[in-house]
N, C-alpha and C positions, 0 to 999 in steps of 0.2 A: 517414156514420157518423161518430160522433165522434171529437176527433183526443185522440190517447192524448195523456195529460199525467204527466211523472213527477217525483215527492216525490222531493228528497233531505232528510233532518235529518239534523244535528249535533250536537253538546254539547262543554262543559267547565267543569269544577268547579273551583274552590278550597275547600279545609282549613286552616281556620287556627286555630293549636293554639301551646299555650308548650312550647319546648320548657328542660330542666334549664337550672341553672342560669342563666337568661334577664332574670332581675328582678332588677335593680341598689340598693342602696342600702336604707334601713328597710323596704321595702316587701317585699323579700327576705324578713323574720323570717316573715311569717304563713306563708309557704310552707314556711320552717324550721321552724315549731310546729306542722305538721303539719292550721295552719285552714284551708288550701286546698290547692290542686295542684299541680302541672308538669303535664304532656300526656306518654305514650308516644307514640311516631314513629308517624303512622296508617300505615296500610298502604301495601304498593305497591302494591298495584290493589285499587280501589275502586269494592266488590257492593254491600254495603248500607248505605246514606249514613243512615240509619234508625237500626240498627242499632246504630252506630259512636254515635250523639247520644242517643241512651238511654243508652249505655254513657260518655257522659261524654267522648268521646273526641275533642271540638274543640271549640273557643271560636265559632265561625261557621261557612258556608258558604256559596259565591255559587253556584248553581246557572244555568246561563247556555244554555237549547238553544233552536233555532230552525230553519226549513224552508227550501225554495226549491222552485218547481214550474217542471220541464223542459221545451216544446212537444218537437214535433217537428224544428223547423227546430233544437234545441238554442238556445232564444229561453228567458229566465228570466219567464216570466208571470205570477206571484208570488212572493212572503216574508214571511215574519213572524214572532215569537216562540213558540216553543213555551212552557211550564209552566215558567215560568221562576220566582227571588226568589232572598229568602235565609231562609237555615235558618238561627236563630242557636240555639245554648245556654246551657246556663243555669252560674249560676256559684255550686258547691255549697262550702261552707262549716259546719265541724266545729266544734260546741263544745259540751265536758263531755260527748263519748260520745252528743251528737246532732249531724244533719245536716239543715243547712237549703238552703233553696233559691232563689236571688234569682233573680227575671227577668228577663229581661235585657229594651232597648227597639229595636225595632226600627225603622231608621227609612223612608221611604220608597224603592221599591226609581228604581232612576234607569234607564232604556232609550233612547239616542238613537232615532230614527228611521235605520232603516236604510238604507248607502248605499250605494248599485248603481252599476256599475261593468259594463267589457263583459263581459258572463259570467260578473259574480259581485255578492254585497253580502254587506255587513259588517255587522253585529250588535255594538252595544255594553254590558256593561250594568254597573253599579255596586249591590254592597249593600252592610250594615253596622247600624250600631248602635253599643248601648255598656253594659256590663251594668249588672244592676237593683243591684250592691252598690255603697252608696256609697263616694265613694273620695276621702276632705278629702287635698287637694293647697294646697303651693304651685306659682303658676304666675309666668312674665314677663310678662302683662298683667294688665291692670285686671281685677278687683277684685281679685287678687294669692292668691287663693283660693277654690277649687274643690272643691264635693262632688261633681260628677257624674264617674266614668270617661272619660279620653277617647273616642273614638271609635275605631272600629275599621272598615274597611272592605278590599274587593277590587273594583278592576274588569278587566274580561274581555273578549277581544273575537275575535269570533268570521267565520270565511268562509267561506262556499259556494261554490262552483262548481258551474257546467251537469252538470261532466263529472263533478260527485259528490267530487270532490277539498274536503275538508278541512283547515284552518287556522284555529291560536288560538294564543292568548298572555293574558298578563295583564298589563295596559300602566299599569296605577297600582294602588297602595297601601299605605293604613298601616304606618309602620315597626315596627311594632309588632302583632301576634303573627308568629310566623314562618309564609308562607303558600306551602301545593304542592295546584300542579296539578296535573289528571287528565284527560287527552284524552277521544274518543269509543268508544273503545274503556274505559274506567279504566284508561288504566296511568298512572304517574308517570309526568310529564312535562317539570317544571317546579322551581322550585324561588325563591323569596326568595332575596337573597342575604345579603341583611346587616335584622340585627334591631337596632331603638335604643332599647331601653325609655324611659334617662332621658330621652333628647328625649321621647320619644311620650308622657311621662306629664306632665313641666312645660312643654312649650311653648306648651301650649293652644289653639290653630291657631284658634281663634274662626271667620273665616268661610270661613277658608280650607280650606275641605276640599271632597270633589262635589257639595255638598250648601249649597252657598258659590261659591264664582268659584273652585275649583279644588281640581285630583286631585296628590295625589303621584306621581310615576314611580320607577314598579319597577325596579329593580336585580334582574334573573332572573336566574339561574343554571341550566347545564341537571342534571341529575338523575348520582352519581356510578354509579360499576356496582355489579353485586349482591355482588359479590369484597368492595367498599369496603363495601356496610351490614350481609354480613356476619362482615368483619373488626373495622371499630368495635366493633358490638356487645358483640364475646369483650374487645374492647382496655375499652368503661367498662362491663361489667358485672366484671370481672378482679379477683383481692385484689389484686394492684397498681395502685393507681388512678394513672391518668398524673396529669401536672406541668399548671394552667392558665393559662394566660398573654392579657396579654389587650397589645395594642400596636395603636398609632400607624399612621394609613393613610401608608403610606413605608416602613414600618421592613423592612431585610433579615434576614429570617424567616433563610435560609441567603443563604451567598457560593460561588458556584463557586471551585474551585481551593482553597478551605478546608480543614480535617480538622474530623471530626464526623460522628456515627453516630447521632445520636437523631430520630426520625420527630413528623414530626405532622399530625395530626388538624385539619381545618378543620369548628370547631364554628360556628362565626357570622364572616359576611364572604367578602370575597376576595381573592384572592392572586393572584400573575404568576410563570408561571416563565420564565426567559430567559436564554438563551445566548450568552453574546459580545458581547452587547446587540441582542441579537433575542431580537423576543418569542415564546418557542412557545405557551403556552397560558394559560388564564385557570381557574378552578379555585374551589367554592364550598362550602357547607356540606356534610360528608360526604368532603373526598376526602381519600386517604393520599397524604401527600407528604413526601421526603427516602432511600426504601428505597433507591436506586441503592447509595447512599456503603456504606453497612450489606454490600451483596451485591458490590461492587467495588474494596475494595481504604482505606474508611475516609477520603475527600474526596470533595467536591461535584460533580456533573457540571454544577449549571446552578445560579442563584442562584432564591431563591425572595421573592418583593416584597410585601410587603399593600400592597392599594388603595385598601382603605379599612380604616376600622379593624378589625381583626380581635379576637375570642377562637379560640385553638389548644389542645389538646390533645398536649403533647409528653411523648415515650415513649422505651426505648431495643425496640428489632426484635425483642430477644429472646423480648419478651411476645408474638408474633407466629409465627404457622408460617412456616420461611423457603420450603418450597414454596411457598406462598401470598404469598410475598412474591415471586418470581421471577416467579410469571404479572401480579401484579403490577406489577411496573416494566417486561412486557414489553409490559402494556395500557400507560402512560403512554409510552414508545416512539413505537406507533405512532400514541396522540393526536396527540403536538409535534411528529410528521415531515409528518402531515396537514395540521396547522394552519401 
């Protein structure tokens, strides 16, 4: 009787998109004039990638699928990549009421040989490319003027265990645009914490890309709560627009013990919450902070410090429902205690 072999499969997907107001300098004028567009945030659950591509909802996707086969003694006897690769969107430009789609350039997918360990196999894949639209720009290296758009990419990793356990992460990415990561169930699981359009657009990395001699480490943060996503959407779409501020790394956003009631929504970057000099938690894009001062007497219960350069939306908490803020505060207490 032939030996029974069990097959485990897993996947991880990144979607890359341009959030509102993320483009700096004169380049943002094309967005403001309606020649091209920012992207609405992708869905919280990834169900139909092709439908999102057709609807022009993302710039590119990295789809990594892999499998392992396990025998009756729980030994891995086979492993390989599944139907994986890059799904590149197109760049739509509007001129005089007409819409033009520029076809992108997709670079070859890079896949490392599967790495085998005791009871596990790890797979790593890089995908990306560049938009087809010309992007004349000054850069910091010869020839000092480039016509092609800079490269974009993500590097994903997935580890499949003989037990069926699946671990996945984003271990490398270009500094622009924003990258969201979905697990094998299609649930949003990770986000890139920082986008840096100016550096990405002008630095011209030359050979220093995954297709040259190096990758760029991804700054990855956990996903905000469903309540934060709901409140953020309400805030940004409301009639009273928040004040947008840009802060350098190391800036104290809120100081423990000081008066103040404004809240902030992290649009880009990573901030650290600390009390009495002790780090309690770190938060990335989508996090809402500062509600406790409003709820508890007008003084900051903890300090918030910018870990990276940050872009924040600052607003008065009366723009949001008080009951929702109380629920948000309870969640922050639990997160800070567990951290």
